[in-house]
N, CA, C, O and the ligand as a Tripos MOL2 file, in Angstrom:
@<TRIPOS>MOLECULE
protein
  225   223    57     0     0
PROTEIN
NO_CHARGES

@<TRIPOS>ATOM
      1 N          32.6760   18.6460  -21.4760 N.3       1 MET1
      2 CA         32.1730   18.1060  -20.2300 C.3       1 MET1
      3 C          30.9030   17.2790  -20.4410 C.2       1 MET1
      4 O          29.8820   17.7480  -20.9440 O.2       1 MET1
      5 N          31.0280   16.0900  -20.0470 N.am      2 PRO2
      6 CA         29.7770   15.2330  -20.1600 C.3       2 PRO2
      7 C          28.6560   15.6210  -19.3570 C.2       2 PRO2
      8 O          28.8210   15.9810  -18.1920 O.2       2 PRO2
      9 N          27.4540   15.5710  -19.9300 N.am      3 GLU3
     10 CA         26.2460   15.9750  -19.1640 C.3       3 GLU3
     11 C          26.0050   14.9740  -17.9930 C.2       3 GLU3
     12 O          25.9970   13.7610  -18.2020 O.2       3 GLU3
     13 N          25.8290   15.4550  -16.8800 N.am      4 LYS4
     14 CA         25.6410   14.5930  -15.7930 C.3       4 LYS4
     15 C          24.1410   14.1260  -15.7030 C.2       4 LYS4
     16 O          23.1920   14.9020  -15.5900 O.2       4 LYS4
     17 N          24.0540   12.7880  -15.7680 N.am      5 LYS5
     18 CA         22.7130   12.2640  -15.7150 C.3       5 LYS5
     19 C          22.1770   12.2180  -14.3010 C.2       5 LYS5
     20 O          22.8250   11.7170  -13.3820 O.2       5 LYS5
     21 N          21.0120   12.7390  -14.1560 N.am      6 ARG6
     22 CA         20.4300   12.7430  -12.8080 C.3       6 ARG6
     23 C          19.4500   11.5520  -12.7090 C.2       6 ARG6
     24 O          18.5040   11.4040  -13.4820 O.2       6 ARG6
     25 N          19.7390   10.7580  -11.7470 N.am      7 VAL7
     26 CA         18.9310    9.6010  -11.5260 C.3       7 VAL7
     27 C          18.4910    9.4720  -10.0780 C.2       7 VAL7
     28 O          19.1200   10.0590   -9.1970 O.2       7 VAL7
     29 N          17.4440    8.7330   -9.8100 N.am      8 CYS8
     30 CA         17.0600    8.5290   -8.4150 C.3       8 CYS8
     31 C          18.0890    7.6640   -7.6940 C.2       8 CYS8
     32 O          18.4810    6.6390   -8.2520 O.2       8 CYS8
     33 N          18.5370    7.9960   -6.5320 N.am      9 MET9
     34 CA         19.4810    7.2640   -5.7750 C.3       9 MET9
     35 C          18.9010    5.9950   -5.2000 C.2       9 MET9
     36 O          19.6500    5.1460   -4.7180 O.2       9 MET9
     37 N          17.5450    5.8310   -5.2370 N.am     10 ILE10
     38 CA         16.9780    4.6290   -4.7100 C.3      10 ILE10
     39 C          16.7830    3.5810   -5.8050 C.2      10 ILE10
     40 O          17.2610    2.4500   -5.7230 O.2      10 ILE10
     41 N          16.0530    4.0190   -6.8380 N.am     11 CYS11
     42 CA         15.7210    2.9960   -7.9050 C.3      11 CYS11
     43 C          16.5490    3.1650   -9.1310 C.2      11 CYS11
     44 O          16.5320    2.2760   -9.9810 O.2      11 CYS11
     45 N          17.3020    4.2760   -9.2970 N.am     12 GLY12
     46 CA         18.1960    4.5100  -10.4010 C.3      12 GLY12
     47 C          17.4820    4.9750  -11.6880 C.2      12 GLY12
     48 O          18.0960    5.0340  -12.7540 O.2      12 GLY12
     49 N          16.2450    5.2880  -11.5820 N.am     13 LYS13
     50 CA         15.5190    5.7770  -12.7600 C.3      13 LYS13
     51 C          15.7460    7.2340  -12.9540 C.2      13 LYS13
     52 O          15.9540    7.9320  -11.9620 O.2      13 LYS13
     53 N          15.7230    7.7620  -14.1650 N.am     14 PRO14
     54 CA         15.9540    9.1480  -14.3980 C.3      14 PRO14
     55 C          15.0180   10.0430  -13.5870 C.2      14 PRO14
     56 O          13.8050    9.8370  -13.6150 O.2      14 PRO14
     57 N          15.5370   11.0080  -12.8830 N.am     15 SER15
     58 CA         14.7780   11.8530  -12.0220 C.3      15 SER15
     59 C          15.4710   13.1760  -11.7980 C.2      15 SER15
     60 O          16.6940   13.2190  -11.6630 O.2      15 SER15
     61 N          14.7130   14.2570  -11.7570 N.am     16 ASP16
     62 CA         15.3110   15.5660  -11.4980 C.3      16 ASP16
     63 C          15.8040   15.7210  -10.0920 C.2      16 ASP16
     64 O          16.7790   16.4200   -9.8170 O.2      16 ASP16
     65 N          15.1000   15.0460   -9.2000 N.am     17 ALA17
     66 CA         15.4800   14.9970   -7.8200 C.3      17 ALA17
     67 C          16.4140   13.8950   -7.4520 C.2      17 ALA17
     68 O          16.5090   12.9340   -8.2150 O.2      17 ALA17
     69 N          17.0970   13.9430   -6.3790 N.am     18 SER18
     70 CA         18.0140   12.8190   -6.0070 C.3      18 SER18
     71 C          17.2410   11.5830   -5.6200 C.2      18 SER18
     72 O          17.7460   10.4620   -5.6580 O.2      18 SER18
     73 N          15.9510   11.8300   -5.2310 N.am     19 ILE19
     74 CA         15.0730   10.6820   -4.9400 C.3      19 ILE19
     75 C          13.7690   11.0500   -5.5880 C.2      19 ILE19
     76 O          13.1660   12.0770   -5.2770 O.2      19 ILE19
     77 N          13.3110   10.1460   -6.5520 N.am     20 CYS20
     78 CA         12.0810   10.3830   -7.2730 C.3      20 CYS20
     79 C          10.8150   10.3260   -6.3840 C.2      20 CYS20
     80 O          10.8370    9.7800   -5.2810 O.2      20 CYS20
     81 N           9.7470   10.8900   -6.8860 N.am     21 ASP21
     82 CA          8.6030   10.9790   -6.0490 C.3      21 ASP21
     83 C           8.0090    9.6470   -5.5860 C.2      21 ASP21
     84 O           7.6200    9.5540   -4.4220 O.2      21 ASP21
     85 N           7.9180    8.6310   -6.4080 N.am     22 PRO22
     86 CA          7.4100    7.3590   -5.9050 C.3      22 PRO22
     87 C           8.3290    6.8170   -4.7640 C.2      22 PRO22
     88 O           7.8370    6.3110   -3.7560 O.2      22 PRO22
     89 N           9.6320    6.9330   -4.9420 N.am     23 CYS23
     90 CA         10.5260    6.4010   -3.8100 C.3      23 CYS23
     91 C          10.3950    7.2380   -2.6600 C.2      23 CYS23
     92 O          10.4280    6.7220   -1.5430 O.2      23 CYS23
     93 N          10.2370    8.5820   -2.8150 N.am     24 LYS24
     94 CA         10.1010    9.4720   -1.6200 C.3      24 LYS24
     95 C           8.8370    9.0780   -0.8000 C.2      24 LYS24
     96 O           8.8490    9.0120    0.4300 O.2      24 LYS24
     97 N           7.7660    8.8260   -1.5560 N.am     25 ALA25
     98 CA          6.4740    8.5170   -0.9610 C.3      25 ALA25
     99 C           6.6740    7.1720   -0.1870 C.2      25 ALA25
    100 O           6.2050    7.0230    0.9410 O.2      25 ALA25
    101 N           7.3660    6.2260   -0.8130 N.am     26 GLN26
    102 CA          7.5240    4.9330   -0.1840 C.3      26 GLN26
    103 C           8.3570    5.0660    1.0850 C.2      26 GLN26
    104 O           8.0350    4.4670    2.1110 O.2      26 GLN26
    105 N           9.4580    5.8730    1.0130 N.am     27 ILE27
    106 CA         10.2500    6.0130    2.2010 C.3      27 ILE27
    107 C           9.4820    6.6740    3.2990 C.2      27 ILE27
    108 O           9.5330    6.2410    4.4500 O.2      27 ILE27
    109 N           8.7530    7.7440    2.9510 N.am     28 GLN28
    110 CA          7.9640    8.4290    3.9930 C.3      28 GLN28
    111 C           6.9140    7.4990    4.5820 C.2      28 GLN28
    112 O           6.6260    7.5380    5.7780 O.2      28 GLN28
    113 N           6.3470    6.6590    3.7130 N.am     29 GLY29
    114 CA          5.2850    5.7390    4.2020 C.3      29 GLY29
    115 C           5.9330    4.7440    5.1150 C.2      29 GLY29
    116 O           5.3370    4.4070    6.1380 O.2      29 GLY29
    117 N           7.0930    4.2550    4.8250 N.am     30 GLU30
    118 CA          7.8300    3.3270    5.7580 C.3      30 GLU30
    119 C           8.1480    3.9420    7.0560 C.2      30 GLU30
    120 O           8.0430    3.3260    8.1160 O.2      30 GLU30
    121 N           8.5660    5.2560    6.9560 N.am     31 ALA31
    122 CA          8.9380    5.9630    8.2110 C.3      31 ALA31
    123 C           7.7280    6.1430    9.0950 C.2      31 ALA31
    124 O           7.8220    6.0200   10.3160 O.2      31 ALA31
    125 N           6.6290    6.4230    8.5080 N.am     32 ILE32
    126 CA          5.4150    6.6830    9.2810 C.3      32 ILE32
    127 C           4.9980    5.3380    9.9340 C.2      32 ILE32
    128 O           4.6130    5.2930   11.1020 O.2      32 ILE32
    129 N           5.0900    4.2360    9.1290 N.am     33 GLU33
    130 CA          4.7360    2.8970    9.6080 C.3      33 GLU33
    131 C           5.5680    2.5540   10.8660 C.2      33 GLU33
    132 O           5.0670    2.1230   11.9040 O.2      33 GLU33
    133 N           6.9160    2.7900   10.6720 N.am     34 LYS34
    134 CA          7.8480    2.4360   11.7490 C.3      34 LYS34
    135 C           7.5580    3.2630   13.0450 C.2      34 LYS34
    136 O           7.6420    2.7800   14.1740 O.2      34 LYS34
    137 N           7.2120    4.5480   12.7750 N.am     35 LYS35
    138 CA          6.9080    5.4310   13.9370 C.3      35 LYS35
    139 C           5.6560    4.9520   14.6410 C.2      35 LYS35
    140 O           5.5850    4.9150   15.8700 O.2      35 LYS35
    141 N           4.7160    4.6030   13.8770 N.am     36 GLN36
    142 CA          3.4600    4.0650   14.4850 C.3      36 GLN36
    143 C           3.6830    2.8140   15.2700 C.2      36 GLN36
    144 O           3.1200    2.5910   16.3420 O.2      36 GLN36
    145 N           4.5570    1.9810   14.6680 N.am     37 LYS37
    146 CA          4.7970    0.6770   15.3710 C.3      37 LYS37
    147 C           5.4670    0.9620   16.7190 C.2      37 LYS37
    148 O           5.0980    0.3770   17.7380 O.2      37 LYS37
    149 N           6.4470    1.8610   16.7180 N.am     38 VAL38
    150 CA          7.1550    2.1810   17.9490 C.3      38 VAL38
    151 C           6.1810    2.7330   18.9940 C.2      38 VAL38
    152 O           6.2010    2.3450   20.1620 O.2      38 VAL38
    153 N           5.3260    3.6570   18.5290 N.am     39 GLU39
    154 CA          4.3500    4.2710   19.4240 C.3      39 GLU39
    155 C           3.4430    3.1730   20.0060 C.2      39 GLU39
    156 O           3.1380    3.2020   21.1990 O.2      39 GLU39
    157 N           3.0090    2.2100   19.1840 N.am     40 ARG40
    158 CA          2.1530    1.1650   19.6370 C.3      40 ARG40
    159 C           2.8690    0.3330   20.6860 C.2      40 ARG40
    160 O           2.2740    0.0100   21.7140 O.2      40 ARG40
    161 N           4.0880   -0.0140   20.4660 N.am     41 GLU41
    162 CA          4.9100   -0.8140   21.4050 C.3      41 GLU41
    163 C           5.0410   -0.0250   22.7070 C.2      41 GLU41
    164 O           4.8710   -0.6160   23.7740 O.2      41 GLU41
    165 N           5.3320    1.2650   22.6780 N.am     42 VAL42
    166 CA          5.4080    2.0230   23.8730 C.3      42 VAL42
    167 C           4.1190    1.9800   24.7080 C.2      42 VAL42
    168 O           4.1330    1.8390   25.9310 O.2      42 VAL42
    169 N           3.0100    2.1100   23.9740 N.am     43 LYS43
    170 CA          1.7270    2.0860   24.6470 C.3      43 LYS43
    171 C           1.5040    0.7520   25.3590 C.2      43 LYS43
    172 O           1.0060    0.7080   26.4830 O.2      43 LYS43
    173 N           1.8770   -0.3160   24.6920 N.am     44 ILE44
    174 CA          1.6920   -1.6280   25.1880 C.3      44 ILE44
    175 C           2.5610   -1.7650   26.5450 C.2      44 ILE44
    176 O           2.1300   -2.2800   27.5770 O.2      44 ILE44
    177 N           3.7670   -1.2580   26.3880 N.am     45 ALA45
    178 CA          4.6570   -1.3620   27.6090 C.3      45 ALA45
    179 C           4.0620   -0.5210   28.7350 C.2      45 ALA45
    180 O           4.0840   -0.9300   29.8950 O.2      45 ALA45
    181 N           3.5410    0.6350   28.4000 N.am     46 GLN46
    182 CA          2.8170    1.4280   29.5050 C.3      46 GLN46
    183 C           1.7170    0.6950   30.1270 C.2      46 GLN46
    184 O           1.5660    0.6910   31.3490 O.2      46 GLN46
    185 N           0.9120    0.0510   29.2900 N.am     47 GLU47
    186 CA         -0.2690   -0.7890   29.7810 C.3      47 GLU47
    187 C           0.2230   -1.8560   30.6930 C.2      47 GLU47
    188 O          -0.3450   -2.1020   31.7570 O.2      47 GLU47
    189 N           1.2960   -2.4980   30.2710 N.am     48 LEU48
    190 CA          1.8380   -3.6570   31.1570 C.3      48 LEU48
    191 C           2.3330   -3.1260   32.5140 C.2      48 LEU48
    192 O           2.2040   -3.7450   33.5700 O.2      48 LEU48
    193 N           2.9010   -1.9380   32.3860 N.am     49 GLU49
    194 CA          3.4120   -1.3680   33.6590 C.3      49 GLU49
    195 C           2.2580   -1.0250   34.5600 C.2      49 GLU49
    196 O           2.3330   -1.2200   35.7730 O.2      49 GLU49
    197 N           1.1790   -0.5110   33.9770 N.am     50 LYS50
    198 CA         -0.0180   -0.1840   34.8420 C.3      50 LYS50
    199 C          -0.5660   -1.4480   35.4660 C.2      50 LYS50
    200 O          -0.8530   -1.4500   36.6630 O.2      50 LYS50
    201 N          -0.7210   -2.5040   34.7280 N.am     51 GLU51
    202 CA         -1.1060   -3.8040   35.2490 C.3      51 GLU51
    203 C          -0.2890   -4.3060   36.4080 C.2      51 GLU51
    204 O          -0.7910   -4.8020   37.4170 O.2      51 GLU51
    205 N           1.0570   -4.1420   36.1940 N.am     52 LYS52
    206 CA          1.9490   -4.5620   37.2760 C.3      52 LYS52
    207 C           1.6950   -3.8270   38.6180 C.2      52 LYS52
    208 O           1.7250   -4.3870   39.7140 O.2      52 LYS52
    209 N           1.4360   -2.4910   38.4100 N.am     53 LYS53
    210 CA          1.1920   -1.6180   39.6230 C.3      53 LYS53
    211 C          -0.0530   -2.0000   40.3720 C.2      53 LYS53
    212 O          -0.1130   -1.9780   41.6010 O.2      53 LYS53
    213 N          -1.0940   -2.3690   39.5450 N.am     54 LYS54
    214 CA         -2.3390   -2.7710   40.1360 C.3      54 LYS54
    215 C          -2.2470   -4.0620   40.9770 C.2      54 LYS54
    216 O          -2.8960   -4.2030   42.0140 O.2      54 LYS54
    217 N          -1.4290   -4.9790   40.4920 N.am     55 LYS55
    218 CA         -1.2940   -6.2590   41.2180 C.3      55 LYS55
    219 C          -0.4830   -6.1080   42.4720 C.2      55 LYS55
    220 O          -0.7570   -6.8070   43.4470 O.2      55 LYS55
    221 N           0.4490   -5.2820   42.5060 N.am     56 THR56
    222 CA          1.3980   -5.1380   43.6720 C.3      56 THR56
    223 C           0.9160   -4.0590   44.6910 C.2      56 THR56
    224 O           1.5810   -3.8210   45.6990 O.2      56 THR56
    225 ZN         13.1220    6.2190   -7.3960 Zn       57 ZN57
@<TRIPOS>BOND
     1     1     2 1
     2     2     3 1
     3     3     4 2
     4     3     5 am
     5     5     6 1
     6     6     7 1
     7     7     8 2
     8     7     9 am
     9     9    10 1
    10    10    11 1
    11    11    12 2
    12    11    13 am
    13    13    14 1
    14    14    15 1
    15    15    16 2
    16    15    17 am
    17    17    18 1
    18    18    19 1
    19    19    20 2
    20    19    21 am
    21    21    22 1
    22    22    23 1
    23    23    24 2
    24    23    25 am
    25    25    26 1
    26    26    27 1
    27    27    28 2
    28    27    29 am
    29    29    30 1
    30    30    31 1
    31    31    32 2
    32    31    33 am
    33    33    34 1
    34    34    35 1
    35    35    36 2
    36    35    37 am
    37    37    38 1
    38    38    39 1
    39    39    40 2
    40    39    41 am
    41    41    42 1
    42    42    43 1
    43    43    44 2
    44    43    45 am
    45    45    46 1
    46    46    47 1
    47    47    48 2
    48    47    49 am
    49    49    50 1
    50    50    51 1
    51    51    52 2
    52    51    53 am
    53    53    54 1
    54    54    55 1
    55    55    56 2
    56    55    57 am
    57    57    58 1
    58    58    59 1
    59    59    60 2
    60    59    61 am
    61    61    62 1
    62    62    63 1
    63    63    64 2
    64    63    65 am
    65    65    66 1
    66    66    67 1
    67    67    68 2
    68    67    69 am
    69    69    70 1
    70    70    71 1
    71    71    72 2
    72    71    73 am
    73    73    74 1
    74    74    75 1
    75    75    76 2
    76    75    77 am
    77    77    78 1
    78    78    79 1
    79    79    80 2
    80    79    81 am
    81    81    82 1
    82    82    83 1
    83    83    84 2
    84    83    85 am
    85    85    86 1
    86    86    87 1
    87    87    88 2
    88    87    89 am
    89    89    90 1
    90    90    91 1
    91    91    92 2
    92    91    93 am
    93    93    94 1
    94    94    95 1
    95    95    96 2
    96    95    97 am
    97    97    98 1
    98    98    99 1
    99    99   100 2
   100    99   101 am
   101   101   102 1
   102   102   103 1
   103   103   104 2
   104   103   105 am
   105   105   106 1
   106   106   107 1
   107   107   108 2
   108   107   109 am
   109   109   110 1
   110   110   111 1
   111   111   112 2
   112   111   113 am
   113   113   114 1
   114   114   115 1
   115   115   116 2
   116   115   117 am
   117   117   118 1
   118   118   119 1
   119   119   120 2
   120   119   121 am
   121   121   122 1
   122   122   123 1
   123   123   124 2
   124   123   125 am
   125   125   126 1
   126   126   127 1
   127   127   128 2
   128   127   129 am
   129   129   130 1
   130   130   131 1
   131   131   132 2
   132   131   133 am
   133   133   134 1
   134   134   135 1
   135   135   136 2
   136   135   137 am
   137   137   138 1
   138   138   139 1
   139   139   140 2
   140   139   141 am
   141   141   142 1
   142   142   143 1
   143   143   144 2
   144   143   145 am
   145   145   146 1
   146   146   147 1
   147   147   148 2
   148   147   149 am
   149   149   150 1
   150   150   151 1
   151   151   152 2
   152   151   153 am
   153   153   154 1
   154   154   155 1
   155   155   156 2
   156   155   157 am
   157   157   158 1
   158   158   159 1
   159   159   160 2
   160   159   161 am
   161   161   162 1
   162   162   163 1
   163   163   164 2
   164   163   165 am
   165   165   166 1
   166   166   167 1
   167   167   168 2
   168   167   169 am
   169   169   170 1
   170   170   171 1
   171   171   172 2
   172   171   173 am
   173   173   174 1
   174   174   175 1
   175   175   176 2
   176   175   177 am
   177   177   178 1
   178   178   179 1
   179   179   180 2
   180   179   181 am
   181   181   182 1
   182   182   183 1
   183   183   184 2
   184   183   185 am
   185   185   186 1
   186   186   187 1
   187   187   188 2
   188   187   189 am
   189   189   190 1
   190   190   191 1
   191   191   192 2
   192   191   193 am
   193   193   194 1
   194   194   195 1
   195   195   196 2
   196   195   197 am
   197   197   198 1
   198   198   199 1
   199   199   200 2
   200   199   201 am
   201   201   202 1
   202   202   203 1
   203   203   204 2
   204   203   205 am
   205   205   206 1
   206   206   207 1
   207   207   208 2
   208   207   209 am
   209   209   210 1
   210   210   211 1
   211   211   212 2
   212   211   213 am
   213   213   214 1
   214   214   215 1
   215   215   216 2
   216   215   217 am
   217   217   218 1
   218   218   219 1
   219   219   220 2
   220   219   221 am
   221   221   222 1
   222   222   223 1
   223   223   224 2
@<TRIPOS>SUBSTRUCTURE
     1 MET1         2 RESIDUE 1 A MET
     2 PRO2         6 RESIDUE 1 A PRO
     3 GLU3        10 RESIDUE 1 A GLU
     4 LYS4        14 RESIDUE 1 A LYS
     5 LYS5        18 RESIDUE 1 A LYS
     6 ARG6        22 RESIDUE 1 A ARG
     7 VAL7        26 RESIDUE 1 A VAL
     8 CYS8        30 RESIDUE 1 A CYS
     9 MET9        34 RESIDUE 1 A MET
    10 ILE10       38 RESIDUE 1 A ILE
    11 CYS11       42 RESIDUE 1 A CYS
    12 GLY12       46 RESIDUE 1 A GLY
    13 LYS13       50 RESIDUE 1 A LYS
    14 PRO14       54 RESIDUE 1 A PRO
    15 SER15       58 RESIDUE 1 A SER
    16 ASP16       62 RESIDUE 1 A ASP
    17 ALA17       66 RESIDUE 1 A ALA
    18 SER18       70 RESIDUE 1 A SER
    19 ILE19       74 RESIDUE 1 A ILE
    20 CYS20       78 RESIDUE 1 A CYS
    21 ASP21       82 RESIDUE 1 A ASP
    22 PRO22       86 RESIDUE 1 A PRO
    23 CYS23       90 RESIDUE 1 A CYS
    24 LYS24       94 RESIDUE 1 A LYS
    25 ALA25       98 RESIDUE 1 A ALA
    26 GLN26      102 RESIDUE 1 A GLN
    27 ILE27      106 RESIDUE 1 A ILE
    28 GLN28      110 RESIDUE 1 A GLN
    29 GLY29      114 RESIDUE 1 A GLY
    30 GLU30      118 RESIDUE 1 A GLU
    31 ALA31      122 RESIDUE 1 A ALA
    32 ILE32      126 RESIDUE 1 A ILE
    33 GLU33      130 RESIDUE 1 A GLU
    34 LYS34      134 RESIDUE 1 A LYS
    35 LYS35      138 RESIDUE 1 A LYS
    36 GLN36      142 RESIDUE 1 A GLN
    37 LYS37      146 RESIDUE 1 A LYS
    38 VAL38      150 RESIDUE 1 A VAL
    39 GLU39      154 RESIDUE 1 A GLU
    40 ARG40      158 RESIDUE 1 A ARG
    41 GLU41      162 RESIDUE 1 A GLU
    42 VAL42      166 RESIDUE 1 A VAL
    43 LYS43      170 RESIDUE 1 A LYS
    44 ILE44      174 RESIDUE 1 A ILE
    45 ALA45      178 RESIDUE 1 A ALA
    46 GLN46      182 RESIDUE 1 A GLN
    47 GLU47      186 RESIDUE 1 A GLU
    48 LEU48      190 RESIDUE 1 A LEU
    49 GLU49      194 RESIDUE 1 A GLU
    50 LYS50      198 RESIDUE 1 A LYS
    51 GLU51      202 RESIDUE 1 A GLU
    52 LYS52      206 RESIDUE 1 A LYS
    53 LYS53      210 RESIDUE 1 A LYS
    54 LYS54      214 RESIDUE 1 A LYS
    55 LYS55      218 RESIDUE 1 A LYS
    56 THR56      222 RESIDUE 1 A THR
    57 ZN57       225 GROUP 0 **** ****
């Protein structure tokens, strides 16, 4: 039975885990960035809504 090589599913480099640590960190960093971006956009939308209510 051939030995199964474990490699990172993201970068393809040998890794014990399915995703190596640098890739995991990168993915988590991107996820946090995306989350913050969405939260910022929601905040802006809420501010715009407030402004609308003030005027009317
Ligand atoms: Zn990787």
